[in-house]
N, C-alpha and C positions, 0 to 999 in steps of 0.2 A: 505493500499500500504506500502510495505517495503522499506525503504532506506538505512538501513545498510547491508552490503554484508552478504551472507550467508558464513559460516565456511567452507572453501575449504578443501572438503576431496574426491578427485577423486577414483573411484571405480577400476580405472587402474593406475597404477604409471605413471607418466608422462615422457615420452621419449625424446619428442622434443617440446619445449615451445617457439611456434613462437606467443604466445598471444600479447606481448608487449616487448620493451626493457627496461620497467621500472621493469620486472622482473628479471634482472641479479642479481646474488648473489657477495658479495665482494670478490675478488680474494685472496689467502693467503698473496700476498704482500701488498694489500690494507689493511687488517686486521691487519698485523703487523706495518703498518703506522698508523693506528688509536691507536693502544694500545700504540704506543711510542709517541704521540702527547703532546706537551706542552701547557699546558689549563690555562684558567681563567674564568673570569666572562664575557661573550659576551656581556651582557647588558651594564656592567660597563666599556667597553672598555677596559678590561685586559686580553683578551685571545690573546696571540701572534700569534696563528696557524690562528685564523679568519681573522685577520688583514694581515697576509701574503697572505691569499687567495683572500681577497678583491684587495689588492695592485695588484696582479699578473693579476687578472680577468680585472680590471681596466684598466690597461695598455694593455692587449691583445686586448681589446675592443675599444680602444682609447679614453677613457674617464677620467674624473677627480677622480671619486669616485665611492664607490660601498658599498652595504651592503648584508651580508649573511642572508638568509631566508630560513625556513623549505621546501618551494615547489614553483613550477613555478605559480601554480594558486596564491599563494600568492602575487608572485611577480608581476603578471599582475595586480590584485587589488590594490596593493599598489601604482602602478605606475599610474593607472588610477584615485584613489583617488586623488593623488598629483598633478596630472597636472588639475584635473577637479574640478568643483562645482556641487552641485545637479542641476539637470536640463539642464546641458549640452549635446550635442550630441558629440558622437564618430563615425569615419567612418571606417569602416573594412570591410573585405570579408564577404560575407554571411555564409561562411563555416568556418570562426575563431573560434579558441578555446574558446575566450570570449563569443561568441555567443552560441556554440553548447555543451560546455562541464563544464561550470563553475557555474551550478545552477542559474544563473540571478542574481549572485553576483553583478555585476556593478549596478544593479538596488537597489537590497535588501541593499547593504552597503554604496555605493557613491551616489546612485540616479541619475545615468547618462542613457543615452539613447545609443544604439548602432544601428547605420542604416548599413544594410549588403549590399555590393556592389557586383555585378555580375562579373564572369570572370572564363575562364578554369583553372582547376589544383589549385584553391585555391589563384589565384592571380587576381588582378585586374590592368587595365592601367591607364596612366594618363587621357585619354579621359573619362573612367567612373568616376574616382574621380572629375575630373572637372564638370562631369553633375550633381554629387550629391551635390556639392558646393551652397549653397543658399546665396543670399543677405540677411544682418542682417534684422532682423525685429522682432518687439515685440510680433508678431504671431508664431514664430519659436523658437525651442529650440537653443540656442548659439552653433554653432560648435567649437569645442575647440580642438579636436584631430585625427591624422589619425593612425592607427595601422595594421602594417602588420606581418606576421607569417612566418619565416623562419626556417626550410622548413616549407612547408604547410602540415600539417598532412593530413586533408581530401582530400587535392589536389593530394594524392598518394605520399606524401614525396616529392613533386616538390619543385626545388630550385628557387627561385625568381632571375633572372639573375641581377648581380651588379647594371648593369646600369638602369635597370628597377627600382631598389631600390632608386637609386640616383634619378631618373627622378620624382618618386612619393614622394620623401622627398622635393624638389626642388619646385614641385607644391604645397605642404603642406606650404610650407614656404613662397612663393609668396601671399598666401591667408591668412597669419597671424596664421596659425595652427600649434600646435606642434605636434610631432611625437614620437611614441613609436614601438620599435619591440619586437615581442614575439620570443626570439631567442631560443626556447626550444631544437632544433637540429640545431642550427647555426654551430656548429663545423662540422656536417655532410656535411653542403654547403659549410663550407670551404674546405673539403677534397674535395667533387665532382666538385665543380668549379675551383678549384685551386685559389681562390680569398681570401684573408685574411679576418678574421672576423671584423677586424677594418675598413677596406675598406668597407664591405658591411655595416657596423653599422654607417658610417661616417655621415649621414646626419639625424641620428635619436638621438631624445633629451634624450630617455632612452630605454635602451637594457638590457635583462638578458639572462643568459645562464645556462641550466639546467644539473645537473651531475647525475640525477638519470635515464637517458635514456641510449642512446649509450655509454656513458662515465663510467656506471657501478657502481655508487656510491649509497650508501643505502639511502641517503637524500640530499637535499641541491639545492639551485639555487642562483646564485648571481646576483643583479641588479645593473646596472651602469648608471651613468649620470653625469651632472656638480656636483661640491661640494655644491652648493645652493640646488639643487633637492635632492641630498641624504640627505642633512640634513632636507629637509622638509618632506621627505619620512619617516623619523623616528618617526614621530608622528604617523602615520598610522601603522608603523610596530608595535608600543606599543599598539595601540588601538585594532589591531588584534590580540595581543598575541604571536609575533613572536619571542620574546627573548628565546634565547636557554642556557643560562648559559655557561656551559662548552662546546660550540659549537665547539671547536678546535678538538675534536674526530672526528665529522662529518667533519669539514672542511679538515682535514689530508687526508680523504679519497678522497676529491674532488682534492687536490692538488696532490696526487697520480695519480690521471685519467688524469690530465693535462700532467703529466710526461710519462705516460705508455699506454693511452689508445684513445690517439687523431689521431695518424698516423693510427692505426689497423682500423679504422672507415672503411678504404678502403676494407678491409676483409669482414665487413658485406656488404658493397654496391656489391661486387662481389658475394657474397652468395645470395644477393637478385636477381641479374642479373641471376645466374644459377638457382635459384628457378622458377624465372618468365618463364624462357625459357622452363623448364620441365614442369610447369603447363600448357603452351600453347598448349602442345600435349597430356592434358589430354581431353577427350571427354567431353564436357558441361561445362568447365571452360572458360570464359571470361577474360584475365588477361591485367592489366594496365602496361605498361611497367615501370618499376622503375628507378627514378634517383638517389635513394640513399638507405635507407635500409627497406623502406615499400614497400610491395606488396599487392595493391589491386586488388579484383577479385570479379566478379559476378559468381553466381551459377545458374541463371534463366535455362539457357539451360539443367542442370542435373534433372529439374523438382523438385528441393528442394529449401528450402528457405536457406538462408546463415546460420541460426541457426539450422536446420536439418542436413546440411553438416558438420557445426563443432561438433555436436552431435556425427556423425558417426565417426569423426577423434578421437574426446576425448576418445572415447570408445576404442580405440588402442593406447591411450596415446599420441596423436598429439594435442596441443592446437593451435587454431587460435582465432581471435577476430572478433565479429559480429558487423558490423556497423549499417544496418537498412535492411528489406527485403531481397533482395538477394545480398547485397554487404558485402564483409567480407574482412579481411585484415591478412597478415602474415607479422611478424616483424622480422628482423634478428639482432642479437646483438653478444655479446662477449660469450654467453653462448651457441651458436649455431655454430657447427661446421660443414666443409664441407659434412662430412659423413652424419651427421644427416638432411642436406638438402636432400640427396638421400633417407634418411630413411622417411623423411616426404612426398615426392614426391610417394613413393610406397603407402603409406598410401591413399594419395588423389587419385591414380589412383584406389584403391580397392573402397574407398567410393564413388566415382563417378560413378563406372560401376553397 
């Protein structure tokens, strides 16, 4: 079995890349900001651009302190390792990224267990959380942490309502549990809901923001929490090799994204709605209504697997991602224009036909 990705060499030039918002390219303005960044040694605390980014994100998310990390997956794993001890249990949705997409890192690195909770569109309610909370017993793993993902990727890019986030956090706190928010697309939720990120994250002991998705930076995530939490998290950042030396070059891209790429997320949401509306008219495609920039769809009625349908699209230069079976995803981002949405729809009509 191969784990390394194959070298990407499409037979057909890519015309519309709907595979993921992680595939955005730095804009000319972002590249200029990176080239002009003032830098130092991030690990030694002497990179002023990294500090500027951390201070700004901590303030935006309503937390005391922050640290810069290479990726969102590392942010999740640093947070879990800082909050938990080996043998502890984390309560999260059954489709959470930490369960489906991080290679079992929480078990391999930290030795914690994740108990998946049910619920529609990647969200669970207070009743589901209450039913999973157990009385302390020497026969059961200690329950330590409740985790939510905003937006819920496999839930269709769905936004947890701010009041539900608050209720879940209050329930966790009432049972003595700490809380963590995977905020990979938190600013997509801020734009879609009109609720500031700090309001959504208010009840959570830690939260991180990804800059490599809709915000369009080439790398980086910022993990936030109390000053004590971030101080302890540095031990795990060191253990996982997360120091980035002249990280200000990457941090400058993230600062540029905060200045230029947040409000425009609404364009991605509008394009997602337009794409979904057009796909709903393609015979054989069953489309989930999008809330943000992700459009999930099912290809079963076309008689094809998602992989077969994606292969037909790739043959004409349109990329989508395959989830599993007949479920697939199209992702809108700053490198996909309204005209390209129409181009993708034309390719889908042909592929389905």
